[in-house]
C-alpha positions, -999 to 999 in steps of 0.1 A, spaced: 168 444 611 194 457 634 204 493 631 241 497 617 262 513 649 272 545 642 306 556 636 329 576 651 343 599 631 301 610 619 291 614 651 322 638 659 315 660 626 282 666 633 290 677 670 312 700 654 288 714 627 268 717 660 287 735 676 294 757 648 261 767 639 250 769 674 275 794 681 264 815 653 230 811 662 214 795 636 188 764 637 187 733 618 163 749 592 188 781 588 216 756 579 196 735 557 182 764 532 219 774 529 232 742 522 202 729 504 192 696 522 160 692 544 161 703 582 155 664 588 189 657 569 208 681 588 192 666 622 208 630 607 244 641 601 244 660 631 240 635 654 259 612 629 226 587 618 237 599 586 264 594 566 282 625 554 295 632 520 329 650 511 313 679 489 291 687 515 313 688 546 326 715 518 289 730 514 287 736 549 323 748 551 312 772 526 280 780 545 299 791 577 326 810 553 353 780 567 368 758 551 362 716 554 398 715 577 373 730 603 353 701 606 382 675 597 408 694 622 415 667 650 395 639 639 425 617 627 454 611 650 
């Protein structure tokens, strides 16, 4: 069985989540608790291995006290 390649959009959103999380000093576990996911799911989202649903983008944005636009801006040109 061949693993599916990571799609760039998920890698880019994940990188923005990592950057934001680290900038405020949270661990993956801290974020996971705030958004109701496991630490493993957060790790997979941050690396682009797990697709992130739009409502999860909104939940993550709220946890960081920002908007989903923060994570989506600049991804599509």
